[in-house]
C-alpha angles and dihedrals in degrees: 000000000000119000109266118235113244118236104158109022108092095023128111102252122177119241113281090211095042097102092049090054100046092046095048095246096118108100115220124191097283095038099074113111106228118180114245095009119168129194134249130199123190123229108211130199122268094203128067097221137004143070134301111242098178146001115204107193097162097108091047097048089049089066111105098234099044116113101177147348111211125194137144088285095068108010119120115254111257124209097224093196116197113271107199094168094061134088091251110131120236114284135053114316119226108278105208118226092350099113143005097256121121112203102174142005110275095026112152108257101165143359130216119211120198139163090243139030086273081099087085092056092044091052087062089056095058109103115207122187125201146188096228126209129192108269122224109231106145112107091192099056107027117100116260133224118249106287130246106238140198130183141173123175120348107300097178093053092045091051090051090056098039116116089215122039130176128183121190140164122211128191120205120196126225115269126205126209101229098183117188092244111062117224111271141166135194113197129191130175126211102189104295094348123093128203120189132184102207143170101239143143092210116041095179110032094028114041104008097048093041096051090046089052095045094050096035095237131129115278089237089062090066123073120188122196121191113152096161133030117192097213126306112170088202100318090109097054094101137028109261126209094264090066091056090045092055092050092045092050090049091053094047095047098035089228134105107264129208118200122182120181117227119239089255092051091056088071092059103028111045110042134249144218103282125241118248142197108206125187116192131182120194129195126190143151123252091268091058099255108149116233102172146359131186126197124196109182132183118186130179124245134164126273092244103041132036110226119188134163141192097293095137105051100077092052091052102049114013095084135025115251133137098222127054131159124183136178120180115185127182117218116212111223135171093263135106116272117279121232137199116286126191110304090012115206094347094068093052094043093046090051088064101034095047092046089050091050089053090051090051092048090053092047092052095037090235123141108259092235092047090051090055093046091054089057101044110135123226093215139003102288093195095059104016089233123134117247114255087216129343115175098163091127088058090048089056092046096048092042094050091050097045094042096045092239095159090064089063120117102223094209111103117239091017101120126064138175107195107297091349125097109215125208142165130211140172140199139183122246129207137171130170121254100244120194133168139176114287139171136208135188121219127188119185108203127213090247090064097256126117135218116208121187135182131157094239129118141235114214091165113303092100107257090156088061107033095051093056088050090057093041095047092053094046093047095039092238135126117261091246089060091059120082109194118194128186144158103066124111092218088069123084112292126258137180121264117298094244143070090066089278102118099086094043096044108030093030090055091049090051090050091049093050094046093046089053094049091048088049091052091053094047093048090049091051100045090049094049115093089205094057122093085227095057112138095009117133106257089225089064095057123092132173129228126173091351095307122116112213142163111271095232097031111050092179092066112077150071140227129260087246093056093048097048093042091054090051094044089237119152092198150337117231143174141168110235128196143188136184137169121258117275091237119041119223095189140043106241127197140146114233140197145174117219125199126191138183119200137180121211122197103236093212103037103030092231114155122212123183108221103183141349136194128192123191114193138196096199101143119238115008105214095189119013092195092056089041091058089051089054096044097046090045090052091052091051089051090050091052087056093050093047101045114010124015123095140111126224123215127211103229092208096070107358096249120150104238097202102042095149140066091258092063101025102067123212127176116277129192092278090057095051114086135180103323125185136175129197124192122204110236113245144065142243108240092184094059102061141319092279095050094231123144101189129266112191097080104035092057091069096043112090097018097099096047091047088056093044091051090049090052089055091048090051098046108019088232119119113213116195099176112084136245095044106231130192089249091062091056100044 
């Protein structure tokens, strides 16, 4: 087939689902109107470790609307079959209401089901008694698991011989996702079949497979519906205990059950970005050439599952150096299990590495960009593979020019604006180009419209819009003629909606399916003696606005409608697929350079971000308008990580003391300054058929260290505990 001309891919299209969302017509997990639905409210533990000695549900069951109170004392035994294809970390997942153990503060210990929202009041009437034990919550003192290690060269020897050596320890606080839509599930049984409406980023591998494993039923007996996700940032990448509780309560009561977690319960029930202590040693010569770097990392996990993330990759491949040593140890604590959060692993590692590079630049009196340029690798030194594309130098160049970096006085605390100390900083960003097998179904109707389906999600990046862009170009239709549906486990399977892999994976499957359907139509036409295209080489036929025509003779052709009507065909359809090669020939990453200007009140220590610029090498940008939404959102998230977001834990009982949006601070409009994103023009043909490298994750990586480096430039004070608070700068 001939290469289709592109009309929509690469253009700034508005969100297809935007009107539904702003008019309240988009149905999120808890919004679906299910006949006969009843309501569930979780009772969570008030101790951080111990055993349940009693559950007094008398006052709750006496309430007129209450149908049941379920706890480990009366809950059915559940199989909890292993689920190796899920996102569950190694270990034993929390088995709700199956024993009397309490493993963390806020663990679900009972659920109240009522015909009204009085379930919430009744949950407060359930009295649970415990034998409490002292929880372990201190990352710094608790024993660690054996570390995951990496080494090349002899880092210790190289550090001993390095003319310049720095040794630092950074501490990164825990971050919580706090999406606008709280996690919620509606569950309904039809005999042995279960249907759930769930907030999830993975309808098939996450919720469907997990519920099938928990209840010991075939995967085909579970249907998961999730058409809209009101933000998630990674918190929806696995099925959490509340989803099982909703299904369990529905089975016990014989009624459809709706369970919505409170804002407070999100802090205990749906994971978080783990806290880290990170020791780094850097060795270099006087010209700034890196000779060695060591990384000793401790990250929190739960006592029952071992969560880890990609903390090691940036330290292995971001800069050229012959000697690297890494040790990454998880520390089991009496907390709920962490989960991936935007830019997982890379954001935390880059926070440290990019801060350390800034410290080295200051020590050597070398410009921070110049230091990075002197240590640009020619290939991936961790794998030996060539880079598919790596345009980080260009990111630095464009960013420095657009930001006005060369006007910067390198001396810390040298620029003031009244009572404000003004500083600028920068950092590199990197995130791997993840791809996975995906499928998509396409049906071309006789009226010239197309239905495209795939069991993916849209938590905000714009899947509902970008997929029709790809489909419309491949089919030669307008975007309005393409109906894209997602979020249902009966649709063709996809990988998780995370890790910046949706566009590369699902988009490529959509393109494959649409290309095949277009090919079917063209073959049907050129083989039809009644068609104006009869006898034409199929490779010479292209499609625009639903009309097939000869490439060099636009007058010769016909529409899809004319072709299918003549053949009495209601539709053409196919399931397309795409997956990456089993063995990679290239090292593939998205890159960026982030620049920030901050002002710090010299008397109060308050930090205000004034402006930020991100320049990204992310391959093909399918929709610049959606890309800006992603990039600016990532910058806002990075502001939160750098300056605001953290939880504090009471060591006496393991409770989070600021489990609400009054105490857990996130950026608001007043915190968000002039933000701008620039995307290098180009694609990565080695990555996938669309040439995309992923954008949603990399745009958060590098933001926090750029701000931290700007704070140092403004104040001359280096803060290594994040977030940077006013107290640290007084």
